[in-house]
C-alpha positions in Angstrom: 121.2 74.1 124.7 121.0 72.4 121.3 118.4 70.3 119.7 120.2 67.1 120.6 120.1 68.3 124.3 116.3 68.9 124.1 115.5 65.6 122.4 118.2 63.5 124.0 121.2 62.3 122.2 119.6 59.1 121.0 116.2 60.5 119.9 116.6 59.5 116.3 117.9 62.8 115.1 120.2 62.3 112.1 122.5 64.6 110.4 121.4 65.7 106.9 124.0 65.5 104.2 123.6 67.4 100.9 124.8 65.3 97.9 125.6 67.3 94.8 125.8 64.5 92.3 122.3 63.4 91.2 123.2 59.8 90.5 124.9 59.5 93.9 121.8 60.9 95.5 119.6 58.4 93.7 121.9 55.5 94.8 121.7 56.7 98.4 117.9 56.8 98.3 117.8 53.3 96.9 120.2 52.1 99.6 118.2 53.7 102.3 115.0 52.0 101.0 116.8 48.6 101.0 118.0 49.3 104.6 114.3 49.8 105.5 113.6 46.4 104.2 112.1 47.5 100.9 112.5 45.3 97.8 113.3 47.6 94.9 111.7 45.0 92.5 108.3 45.5 94.1 106.3 48.3 92.6 105.7 51.3 95.0 104.4 54.8 94.8 107.0 57.3 93.6 106.7 61.1 93.4 108.9 63.4 91.3 109.2 67.1 91.8 109.6 69.6 89.0 109.7 73.4 89.4 108.6 75.5 86.4 108.6 79.3 86.0 105.1 79.7 84.7 101.7 78.0 84.5 102.0 77.4 80.8 105.1 75.3 81.1 103.7 73.5 84.1 100.6 72.6 82.1 102.6 71.5 79.1 104.8 69.2 81.2 101.8 67.9 83.1 100.0 67.1 79.8 103.1 65.3 78.4 103.5 63.2 81.5 99.8 62.4 81.8 100.0 61.0 78.2 102.8 58.8 79.4 100.7 57.4 82.2 101.7 59.7 85.1 99.3 61.4 87.6 100.2 65.0 88.0 99.3 68.0 90.2 100.4 71.6 89.9 100.7 74.0 92.7 101.2 77.7 91.8 103.0 80.1 93.9 104.1 83.7 93.4 106.8 83.1 90.9 107.0 79.4 90.4 104.9 76.3 89.8 105.5 73.0 91.5 104.6 70.0 89.4 104.3 66.7 91.3 104.3 63.6 89.0 103.3 60.3 90.6 103.4 56.8 89.4 103.7 53.3 90.7 106.7 51.2 89.5 109.8 49.3 90.6 112.9 51.2 91.6 115.7 49.6 89.6 118.7 51.8 89.1 118.3 51.9 85.3 114.7 53.0 85.6 115.5 55.6 88.2 118.3 57.0 86.0 116.0 56.9 82.9 113.2 58.7 84.7 115.6 61.4 86.1 116.9 62.0 82.6 113.4 62.3 81.1 112.2 64.7 83.8 115.3 66.8 83.7 114.9 67.2 79.9 111.3 68.1 80.2 112.0 70.6 82.9 114.9 72.1 80.9 112.7 72.5 77.8 110.4 74.8 79.7 113.0 76.7 81.7 112.4 74.6 84.9 114.3 72.4 87.2 113.9 68.8 88.3 114.2 68.5 92.0 114.3 64.8 92.7 112.0 62.1 94.0 110.7 60.2 96.9 109.1 56.8 97.2 106.8 55.0 99.6 108.8 52.8 102.0 106.0 50.2 102.3 
């Protein structure tokens, strides 16, 4: 018996697709928000995720982003730090691409990895 059998075929379970191209993933998230009735021109809460290999790099990236107006939090684990950078802004494609490029560059400068973003639907 599979999950669909347990939940019923129409229980809202959707197949998850992994998208390798970052720009394509960004476009798909923006499209999904539009499908939910969200106006990308209206500012909304957005969270970005950056993994860094050590607390020093996480603190440096957090400090840089805070000086740029972001709110940040860092969660340390055994061998990695997760930095969450939050802000409220509109979700135009150019701004999404610019933000991705900026955070990828910061992550790379400290041996880390940018892991995408999420936005409030309402």
